[in-house]
C-alpha positions in Angstrom: 12.0 -115.9 85.9 9.5 -115.0 83.2 9.8 -111.6 81.5 6.9 -109.3 81.9 4.8 -108.3 78.8 6.6 -105.3 78.1 9.9 -107.2 78.4 8.6 -109.6 75.8 8.2 -106.7 73.4 11.9 -105.6 74.1 13.1 -109.2 73.7 11.4 -109.5 70.3 12.8 -106.2 69.2 16.3 -107.5 70.3 15.9 -110.8 68.4 14.6 -109.2 65.2 17.5 -106.4 65.3 20.0 -109.2 65.8 18.8 -111.2 62.7 18.5 -107.7 60.7 22.2 -106.8 61.6 23.6 -110.2 60.9 22.0 -110.2 57.5 23.1 -106.6 56.8 26.7 -107.5 57.7 26.6 -110.3 55.3 25.0 -108.1 52.6 27.5 -105.4 53.2 30.3 -108.0 52.5 28.6 -108.8 49.3 28.2 -105.3 48.2 31.8 -104.5 49.1 32.9 -107.3 46.8 30.6 -106.0 44.1 32.2 -102.6 44.2 35.7 -104.1 44.0 36.7 -107.8 44.8 39.5 -106.5 47.2 37.3 -104.1 49.1 36.9 -104.6 52.8 33.4 -105.1 54.0 33.8 -102.3 56.7 35.1 -99.9 54.0 31.7 -100.0 52.1 30.0 -97.6 54.6 32.7 -95.1 54.0 32.0 -95.0 50.1 28.3 -94.8 50.9 28.9 -91.7 53.1 31.2 -90.1 50.5 28.6 -90.8 47.8 25.8 -89.1 49.7 27.7 -86.1 51.2 30.6 -85.5 48.9 34.0 -84.7 50.1 34.7 -85.3 53.9 37.8 -84.9 56.2 39.2 -88.2 57.4 38.4 -87.1 61.0 34.7 -86.7 60.1 34.6 -90.2 58.5 36.3 -91.7 61.6 33.8 -90.0 63.8 30.8 -91.2 61.8 32.1 -94.8 61.5 33.3 -94.8 65.0 36.9 -95.8 64.5 40.2 -94.4 65.3 42.5 -92.2 63.4 44.9 -95.1 62.6 42.2 -97.4 61.5 40.7 -94.7 59.2 43.9 -93.9 57.7 44.6 -97.6 56.8 41.1 -97.9 55.3 41.5 -94.7 53.3 44.9 -95.9 52.0 43.4 -99.1 50.9 40.5 -97.3 49.1 43.1 -94.9 47.4 45.1 -97.9 46.3 42.0 -99.4 44.7 41.3 -96.2 42.9 38.1 -95.5 44.5 38.9 -92.3 46.4 41.1 -89.4 46.1 42.4 -86.7 48.5 42.4 -83.0 47.7 43.1 -80.0 49.6 40.1 -78.6 51.7 39.3 -75.1 50.2 38.1 -74.0 53.5 41.4 -74.9 55.3 44.6 -75.4 53.1 46.2 -77.5 55.9 43.5 -80.1 55.7 42.5 -82.6 53.0 39.1 -83.7 51.8 38.4 -87.5 50.8 36.2 -87.7 47.8 35.0 -90.5 45.6 36.9 -90.8 42.2 34.7 -91.0 39.0 35.4 -94.9 39.1 34.5 -95.1 42.7 31.2 -93.1 42.0 30.4 -95.4 39.1 31.0 -98.6 41.0 29.1 -97.5 44.1 26.1 -96.2 42.1 25.9 -99.6 40.3 25.8 -101.5 43.6 23.4 -99.2 45.3 21.0 -99.4 42.3 21.1 -103.1 42.4 20.5 -103.1 46.1 17.5 -100.8 45.7 16.1 -103.0 43.1 16.4 -106.0 45.4 14.5 -104.2 48.1 11.8 -103.3 45.6 11.5 -107.0 44.5 11.6 -108.3 48.1 9.0 -105.7 49.4 6.7 -105.6 46.2 3.9 -106.9 48.2 4.1 -104.2 50.9 2.2 -101.0 50.6 4.4 -98.0 49.9 3.2 -96.4 53.1 4.5 -99.3 55.0 7.9 -99.0 53.4 7.9 -95.4 54.3 6.8 -96.0 57.7 9.5 -98.7 58.3 12.3 -96.1 56.9 10.9 -93.5 59.2 11.1 -95.8 62.3 14.5 -97.1 61.5 15.7 -93.4 61.0 14.1 -92.6 64.4 15.9 -95.7 66.0 19.3 -94.8 64.5 19.0 -91.3 65.8 18.3 -92.6 69.4 21.0 -95.2 69.2 23.6 -92.5 68.1 23.1 -90.6 71.3 
């Protein structure tokens, strides 16, 4: 059975997203090791989230990443042991805790993120900036649809 023309477009999308995600996972592992040699690949996303939004409750981080409470607790404990995050009382609710990057965590994440941005600039130097902006816009839209 041969897919219709419209199906071909979606098959091409699926193929390209598969390649992109496979490469992204490999890159995430590399970036995690650049932050700290003992950092798990999956924890890198937590550090990025904290870098971008500041203090977050563990439950918010777990919901964002899509993991359970026990998994989040284990990852946060590992990040705390590495000196990359700290927990502090939530000023809005004294019973809750906020997870924040330590100064060392912020410095390390910033260094890795800057190197990654520089890599994108080098790899996409032949692209028009409007194309880069359009790709970012489309990926943002795709991420929004996929989150629903």
